[in-house]
N, C-alpha and C positions, 0 to 999 in steps of 0.2 A: 504494500500500500504506500502511496506517496503522502507527503506531509499535509497537503491542502485538501484531503478527501472529506473531512467533516464540514469544511466551509463550502465546498462545492455541493455537498448533499443538502446543506441548509438552504443555499441559494436556489438549487433545483426544486426543493420542496416549496419554497415561497413563490417561485415562478409558476409552478403547477397550481398552487392555490389561487394565485391571481388570475390565471387563465380560466380556472373553474369558476371563480367568482364572476368574471366578465361574461362567460357563457350562460350562467344561470340568470344573471341580471338581464341579459339580452332576451332570454327565453321567457322568463317569468316576471320581468320588471313591470312596474305600474306605469304604463305610457301616459304621458300628459295629454295626448290627443284623444283619449277616451272620454265619453260624456260623463258628466258628474251624475251620481245617483239621484233619483227623485227624492225630493224633500217634501214632507207633509205641508200642505198649504194651510196656515192658521186661519185664513178667511173662509175656507171651505167648511160650512156648518154641517153639511150632509155626510161628509167623510167618504164620498164616492170616488174621489180621486179624478181619474180621467173619464169616468162614466157620467152620462147625463140621462135623466129620466125622459122616456118617450111616452109612457102611458102608466096609469095606475088603475088596477082592476080589483074587484072585491074577492075573487076566488083564485085559487092556484090553478084550477083547470083553465080558466080564461087566460091566465098569464102563460101557461104552457102552449095554448093554441096560438096566441100572438107571437110567442117566441119561435114556434115552428114555422109560422108564416114568414117571419123575418129571415129565418134560416133558409127557406126556399128561395128567398130573394137575394141570398148571398150576404146577409148582414149578420154579424155576430152580436148576440144579445145575451144578457144574463138577467136572472130574476132576483130581486131583493124584497125583503119583507119589512114593512114598517106599520106598527100598530096592527090594524085588522085588514090592511090592504097589501097587495102585491105590486111591486114596481118593476117595470120593464126598463132595463138600463142598456145603453149602447155607447160607443165611443163618439166623441164630438163630431168627427168627420162623417159619421153615418147618421147623424141626428135627423137631417132633413129627409133623406130617402126613407129612413125608418118611420117617420111620421106619415109620409105618403103611403107606405105599405100598410101601416096600422089603420089609417083612416079609410083606405080603399075598401076594407070589409064593411065599414059602416055605410058606405055609399051604395054598394051593390045589394 
């Protein structure tokens, strides 16, 4: 063995740890270009987040029928319950088409 072997081993180990650190940082690092997580809006009194109410009906069966009608039209919807009524909720972008689909049954 030559006299500088422990120093070379130490430098080699530190170099490998640095390379491993950089590779893991590149792979699993928190990119600053990623969107920030959604924060609860304190002004939203309903707590529905991104969903908006399309209709409110008295029974669960009526809510299921309206949800199925929206599904056939390609609009995602969910049912929420408040007091004794059932609320049909959709995303804001689907609000106008959903109101048209829901009201179409009342006209026919």
